[in-house]
Biopython code that builds the backbone (N, CA, C, O; Angstrom):
import numpy as np
from Bio.PDB.StructureBuilder import StructureBuilder

atoms = [
    (1, "MET", "N", (127.590, 101.565, 89.344)),
    (1, "MET", "CA", (126.341, 102.268, 89.046)),
    (1, "MET", "C", (125.341, 101.380, 88.424)),
    (1, "MET", "O", (125.655, 100.544, 87.577)),
    (2, "GLN", "N", (124.135, 101.561, 88.844)),
    (2, "GLN", "CA", (123.000, 100.796, 88.256)),
    (2, "GLN", "C", (122.231, 101.742, 87.390)),
    (2, "GLN", "O", (122.382, 102.960, 87.486)),
    (3, "GLN", "N", (121.383, 101.166, 86.521)),
    (3, "GLN", "CA", (120.570, 101.963, 85.624)),
    (3, "GLN", "C", (119.084, 101.529, 85.872)),
    (3, "GLN", "O", (118.825, 100.403, 86.295)),
    (4, "GLY", "N", (118.141, 102.436, 85.602)),
    (4, "GLY", "CA", (116.773, 102.186, 85.779)),
    (4, "GLY", "C", (115.894, 103.340, 85.234)),
    (4, "GLY", "O", (116.391, 104.294, 84.636)),
    (5, "THR", "N", (114.603, 103.216, 85.459)),
    (5, "THR", "CA", (113.629, 104.198, 85.058)),
    (5, "THR", "C", (112.786, 104.668, 86.211)),
    (5, "THR", "O", (112.293, 103.879, 87.017)),
    (6, "VAL", "N", (112.630, 105.988, 86.270)),
    (6, "VAL", "CA", (111.810, 106.534, 87.329)),
    (6, "VAL", "C", (110.340, 106.168, 87.132)),
    (6, "VAL", "O", (109.687, 106.619, 86.192)),
    (7, "LYS", "N", (109.844, 105.340, 88.043)),
    (7, "LYS", "CA", (108.435, 104.858, 87.949)),
    (7, "LYS", "C", (107.519, 105.969, 88.379)),
    (7, "LYS", "O", (106.484, 106.215, 87.760)),
    (8, "PHE", "N", (107.917, 106.667, 89.483)),
    (8, "PHE", "CA", (107.040, 107.648, 90.098)),
    (8, "PHE", "C", (107.940, 108.563, 90.908)),
    (8, "PHE", "O", (108.870, 108.087, 91.560)),
    (9, "PHE", "N", (107.683, 109.878, 90.883)),
    (9, "PHE", "CA", (108.363, 110.759, 91.793)),
    (9, "PHE", "C", (107.448, 111.974, 92.155)),
    (9, "PHE", "O", (106.993, 112.704, 91.274)),
    (10, "ASN", "N", (107.202, 112.158, 93.444)),
    (10, "ASN", "CA", (106.367, 113.193, 93.899)),
    (10, "ASN", "C", (107.222, 114.308, 94.492)),
    (10, "ASN", "O", (107.755, 114.170, 95.593)),
    (11, "GLU", "N", (107.355, 115.441, 93.741)),
    (11, "GLU", "CA", (108.220, 116.539, 94.176)),
    (11, "GLU", "C", (107.728, 117.193, 95.438)),
    (11, "GLU", "O", (108.528, 117.662, 96.248)),
    (12, "THR", "N", (106.382, 117.235, 95.628)),
    (12, "THR", "CA", (105.858, 117.870, 96.859)),
    (12, "THR", "C", (106.224, 117.071, 98.076)),
    (12, "THR", "O", (106.598, 117.664, 99.088)),
    (13, "LYS", "N", (106.139, 115.744, 98.040)),
    (13, "LYS", "CA", (106.470, 114.875, 99.169)),
    (13, "LYS", "C", (107.946, 114.501, 99.217)),
    (13, "LYS", "O", (108.444, 114.055, 100.251)),
    (14, "GLY", "N", (108.662, 114.686, 98.073)),
    (14, "GLY", "CA", (110.084, 114.463, 98.034)),
    (14, "GLY", "C", (110.560, 113.004, 97.998)),
    (14, "GLY", "O", (111.623, 112.689, 98.532)),
    (15, "PHE", "N", (109.771, 112.106, 97.366)),
    (15, "PHE", "CA", (110.180, 110.760, 97.246)),
    (15, "PHE", "C", (109.549, 110.110, 96.005)),
    (15, "PHE", "O", (108.605, 110.639, 95.418)),
    (16, "GLY", "N", (110.091, 108.962, 95.628)),
    (16, "GLY", "CA", (109.509, 108.181, 94.523)),
    (16, "GLY", "C", (110.230, 106.806, 94.428)),
    (16, "GLY", "O", (110.910, 106.384, 95.363)),
    (17, "PHE", "N", (110.069, 106.163, 93.334)),
    (17, "PHE", "CA", (110.621, 104.837, 93.134)),
    (17, "PHE", "C", (111.290, 104.665, 91.762)),
    (17, "PHE", "O", (110.856, 105.262, 90.777)),
    (18, "ILE", "N", (112.311, 103.874, 91.708)),
    (18, "ILE", "CA", (113.022, 103.583, 90.414)),
    (18, "ILE", "C", (112.856, 102.095, 90.137)),
    (18, "ILE", "O", (113.041, 101.268, 91.030)),
    (19, "THR", "N", (112.506, 101.753, 88.896)),
    (19, "THR", "CA", (112.490, 100.367, 88.438)),
    (19, "THR", "C", (113.780, 100.063, 87.820)),
    (19, "THR", "O", (114.134, 100.671, 86.809)),
    (20, "PRO", "N", (114.554, 99.099, 88.401)),
    (20, "PRO", "CA", (115.889, 98.799, 87.859)),
    (20, "PRO", "C", (115.743, 98.193, 86.441)),
    (20, "PRO", "O", (114.755, 97.540, 86.104)),
    (21, "ALA", "N", (116.817, 98.464, 85.621)),
    (21, "ALA", "CA", (116.847, 97.966, 84.272)),
    (21, "ALA", "C", (117.085, 96.426, 84.308)),
    (21, "ALA", "O", (116.694, 95.722, 83.377)),
    (22, "ASN", "N", (117.683, 95.945, 85.312)),
    (22, "ASN", "CA", (117.950, 94.462, 85.390)),
    (22, "ASN", "C", (116.707, 93.672, 85.921)),
    (22, "ASN", "O", (116.787, 92.457, 86.106)),
    (23, "GLY", "N", (115.611, 94.340, 86.152)),
    (23, "GLY", "CA", (114.358, 93.618, 86.460)),
    (23, "GLY", "C", (114.228, 93.315, 87.947)),
    (23, "GLY", "O", (113.333, 92.573, 88.350)),
    (24, "GLY", "N", (115.099, 93.872, 88.755)),
    (24, "GLY", "CA", (114.985, 93.591, 90.282)),
    (24, "GLY", "C", (113.794, 94.383, 90.884)),
    (24, "GLY", "O", (112.967, 94.968, 90.185)),
    (25, "SER", "N", (113.778, 94.352, 92.170)),
    (25, "SER", "CA", (112.685, 95.048, 92.929)),
    (25, "SER", "C", (112.863, 96.550, 92.791)),
    (25, "SER", "O", (113.965, 97.053, 92.568)),
    (26, "GLU", "N", (111.741, 97.253, 92.931)),
    (26, "GLU", "CA", (111.790, 98.746, 92.921)),
    (26, "GLU", "C", (112.648, 99.255, 94.041)),
    (26, "GLU", "O", (112.738, 98.655, 95.112)),
    (27, "VAL", "N", (113.272, 100.367, 93.776)),
    (27, "VAL", "CA", (114.193, 100.981, 94.721)),
    (27, "VAL", "C", (113.586, 102.393, 95.110)),
    (27, "VAL", "O", (113.243, 103.209, 94.255)),
    (28, "PHE", "N", (113.489, 102.601, 96.416)),
    (28, "PHE", "CA", (112.971, 103.894, 96.958)),
    (28, "PHE", "C", (114.028, 104.988, 96.637)),
    (28, "PHE", "O", (115.230, 104.723, 96.658)),
    (29, "VAL", "N", (113.585, 106.134, 96.361)),
    (29, "VAL", "CA", (114.489, 107.274, 96.179)),
    (29, "VAL", "C", (113.916, 108.528, 96.921)),
    (29, "VAL", "O", (112.766, 108.907, 96.701)),
    (30, "HIS", "N", (114.715, 109.139, 97.772)),
    (30, "HIS", "CA", (114.324, 110.303, 98.478)),
    (30, "HIS", "C", (114.972, 111.514, 97.788)),
    (30, "HIS", "O", (116.028, 111.374, 97.171)),
    (31, "ILE", "N", (114.359, 112.687, 97.882)),
    (31, "ILE", "CA", (114.857, 113.889, 97.202)),
    (31, "ILE", "C", (116.394, 114.179, 97.557)),
    (31, "ILE", "O", (117.172, 114.721, 96.771)),
    (32, "SER", "N", (116.708, 113.767, 98.780)),
    (32, "SER", "CA", (118.125, 114.011, 99.263)),
    (32, "SER", "C", (119.133, 113.169, 98.450)),
    (32, "SER", "O", (120.320, 113.491, 98.417)),
    (33, "GLY", "N", (118.656, 112.091, 97.796)),
    (33, "GLY", "CA", (119.532, 111.189, 97.026)),
    (33, "GLY", "C", (119.709, 111.679, 95.574)),
    (33, "GLY", "O", (120.454, 111.051, 94.822)),
    (34, "LEU", "N", (119.050, 112.784, 95.151)),
    (34, "LEU", "CA", (119.131, 113.156, 93.787)),
    (34, "LEU", "C", (120.271, 114.142, 93.500)),
    (34, "LEU", "O", (120.535, 115.042, 94.297)),
    (35, "ILE", "N", (120.919, 113.969, 92.395)),
    (35, "ILE", "CA", (121.916, 114.977, 91.906)),
    (35, "ILE", "C", (121.217, 115.814, 90.799)),
    (35, "ILE", "O", (121.433, 117.022, 90.706)),
    (36, "ASP", "N", (120.382, 115.159, 89.967)),
    (36, "ASP", "CA", (119.616, 115.918, 88.972)),
    (36, "ASP", "C", (118.110, 115.842, 89.360)),
    (36, "ASP", "O", (117.672, 114.921, 90.050)),
    (37, "GLN", "N", (117.382, 116.800, 88.909)),
    (37, "GLN", "CA", (115.903, 116.734, 89.087)),
    (37, "GLN", "C", (115.371, 115.672, 88.171)),
    (37, "GLN", "O", (115.767, 115.589, 87.008)),
    (38, "VAL", "N", (114.427, 114.814, 88.711)),
    (38, "VAL", "CA", (113.908, 113.770, 87.913)),
    (38, "VAL", "C", (112.378, 113.880, 87.717)),
    (38, "VAL", "O", (111.678, 114.577, 88.451)),
    (39, "GLN", "N", (111.909, 113.163, 86.701)),
    (39, "GLN", "CA", (110.471, 113.069, 86.392)),
    (39, "GLN", "C", (110.151, 111.672, 86.093)),
    (39, "GLN", "O", (111.048, 110.854, 85.890)),
    (40, "GLN", "N", (108.853, 111.353, 86.057)),
    (40, "GLN", "CA", (108.423, 109.980, 85.723)),
    (40, "GLN", "C", (108.944, 109.664, 84.312)),
    (40, "GLN", "O", (108.951, 110.513, 83.420)),
    (41, "ASN", "N", (109.390, 108.370, 84.148)),
    (41, "ASN", "CA", (109.951, 107.855, 82.892)),
    (41, "ASN", "C", (111.271, 108.283, 82.543)),
    (41, "ASN", "O", (111.733, 107.926, 81.459)),
    (42, "ASP", "N", (111.983, 109.049, 83.370)),
    (42, "ASP", "CA", (113.402, 109.433, 83.124)),
    (42, "ASP", "C", (114.300, 108.217, 83.273)),
    (42, "ASP", "O", (114.134, 107.448, 84.220)),
    (43, "GLN", "N", (115.236, 108.025, 82.372)),
    (43, "GLN", "CA", (116.259, 106.993, 82.535)),
    (43, "GLN", "C", (117.385, 107.604, 83.399)),
    (43, "GLN", "O", (117.908, 108.687, 83.138)),
    (44, "VAL", "N", (117.728, 106.794, 84.486)),
    (44, "VAL", "CA", (118.662, 107.300, 85.425)),
    (44, "VAL", "C", (119.779, 106.312, 85.755)),
    (44, "VAL", "O", (119.623, 105.113, 85.525)),
    (45, "THR", "N", (120.878, 106.784, 86.278)),
    (45, "THR", "CA", (121.889, 105.904, 86.910)),
    (45, "THR", "C", (121.879, 106.241, 88.382)),
    (45, "THR", "O", (121.552, 107.363, 88.769)),
    (46, "TYR", "N", (122.237, 105.270, 89.205)),
    (46, "TYR", "CA", (122.196, 105.448, 90.681)),
    (46, "TYR", "C", (123.011, 104.430, 91.353)),
    (46, "TYR", "O", (123.430, 103.442, 90.750)),
    (47, "GLU", "N", (123.250, 104.666, 92.637)),
    (47, "GLU", "CA", (123.877, 103.720, 93.509)),
    (47, "GLU", "C", (122.885, 103.314, 94.579)),
    (47, "GLU", "O", (121.956, 104.069, 94.866)),
    (48, "VAL", "N", (123.050, 102.153, 95.173)),
    (48, "VAL", "CA", (122.094, 101.634, 96.117)),
    (48, "VAL", "C", (122.765, 101.567, 97.545)),
    (48, "VAL", "O", (123.908, 101.133, 97.692)),
    (49, "GLU", "N", (122.019, 102.003, 98.542)),
    (49, "GLU", "CA", (122.427, 101.891, 99.958)),
    (49, "GLU", "C", (121.327, 101.229, 100.717)),
    (49, "GLU", "O", (120.167, 101.299, 100.313)),
    (50, "ASN", "N", (121.652, 100.593, 101.797)),
    (50, "ASN", "CA", (120.701, 100.029, 102.690)),
    (50, "ASN", "C", (120.077, 101.153, 103.555)),
    (50, "ASN", "O", (120.828, 101.932, 104.142)),
    (51, "GLY", "N", (118.779, 101.264, 103.652)),
    (51, "GLY", "CA", (118.119, 102.185, 104.460)),
    (51, "GLY", "C", (117.326, 101.524, 105.553)),
    (51, "GLY", "O", (117.353, 100.300, 105.678)),
    (52, "LYS", "N", (116.614, 102.306, 106.357)),
    (52, "LYS", "CA", (115.800, 101.734, 107.401)),
    (52, "LYS", "C", (114.749, 100.770, 106.963)),
    (52, "LYS", "O", (114.421, 99.817, 107.670)),
    (53, "ARG", "N", (114.203, 101.026, 105.758)),
    (53, "ARG", "CA", (113.078, 100.204, 105.235)),
    (53, "ARG", "C", (113.471, 99.409, 104.018)),
    (53, "ARG", "O", (112.587, 98.891, 103.336)),
    (54, "GLY", "N", (114.707, 99.282, 103.712)),
    (54, "GLY", "CA", (115.084, 98.611, 102.513)),
    (54, "GLY", "C", (116.120, 99.358, 101.725)),
    (54, "GLY", "O", (116.839, 100.197, 102.269)),
    (55, "LEU", "N", (116.207, 99.055, 100.419)),
    (55, "LEU", "CA", (117.148, 99.689, 99.562)),
    (55, "LEU", "C", (116.796, 101.175, 99.174)),
    (55, "LEU", "O", (115.641, 101.472, 98.868)),
    (56, "ASN", "N", (117.728, 102.024, 99.190)),
    (56, "ASN", "CA", (117.546, 103.423, 98.813)),
    (56, "ASN", "C", (118.486, 103.771, 97.652)),
    (56, "ASN", "O", (119.651, 103.373, 97.656)),
    (57, "ALA", "N", (117.985, 104.506, 96.668)),
    (57, "ALA", "CA", (118.795, 104.975, 95.580)),
    (57, "ALA", "C", (119.447, 106.321, 95.991)),
    (57, "ALA", "O", (118.789, 107.207, 96.538)),
    (58, "VAL", "N", (120.731, 106.436, 95.714)),
    (58, "VAL", "CA", (121.484, 107.667, 96.010)),
    (58, "VAL", "C", (122.275, 108.072, 94.790)),
    (58, "VAL", "O", (122.433, 107.267, 93.872)),
    (59, "ASN", "N", (122.777, 109.290, 94.746)),
    (59, "ASN", "CA", (123.582, 109.791, 93.653)),
    (59, "ASN", "C", (122.840, 109.545, 92.264)),
    (59, "ASN", "O", (123.429, 109.097, 91.280)),
    (60, "VAL", "N", (121.549, 109.868, 92.280)),
    (60, "VAL", "CA", (120.712, 109.627, 91.133)),
    (60, "VAL", "C", (120.939, 110.740, 90.071)),
    (60, "VAL", "O", (120.820, 111.930, 90.364)),
    (61, "LYS", "N", (121.269, 110.308, 88.833)),
    (61, "LYS", "CA", (121.563, 111.242, 87.750)),
    (61, "LYS", "C", (120.727, 110.791, 86.524)),
    (61, "LYS", "O", (120.592, 109.598, 86.252)),
    (62, "VAL", "N", (120.199, 111.742, 85.828)),
    (62, "VAL", "CA", (119.452, 111.502, 84.540)),
    (62, "VAL", "C", (120.535, 111.165, 83.499)),
    (62, "VAL", "O", (121.604, 111.771, 83.422)),
    (63, "VAL", "N", (120.161, 110.141, 82.701)),
    (63, "VAL", "CA", (121.127, 109.701, 81.610)),
    (63, "VAL", "C", (120.950, 110.585, 80.412)),
    (63, "VAL", "O", (121.636, 110.405, 79.405)),
]
sb = StructureBuilder()
sb.init_structure("model")
sb.init_model(0)
sb.init_chain("A")
sb.init_seg("    ")
for serial, (resi, resn, name, xyz) in enumerate(atoms, 1):
    if name == "N":
        sb.init_residue(resn, " ", resi, " ")
    sb.init_atom(name, np.array(xyz, "f"), 0.0, 1.0, " ", f" {name:<3s}", serial, name[0])
structure = sb.get_structure()
């Protein structure tokens, strides 16, 4: 599990980005990858999978 902060999440469009705590590149998150509802600045844990356009966060939970 990785940890990070929700930088942005648009509920209407169903996607956003997470900034990893370890300082890596931002990770895309789709609403289908959420376990908990998230908002901007939430601290979360997540797993990373390769997607069509790069890394995707899945199993996203609020800490």
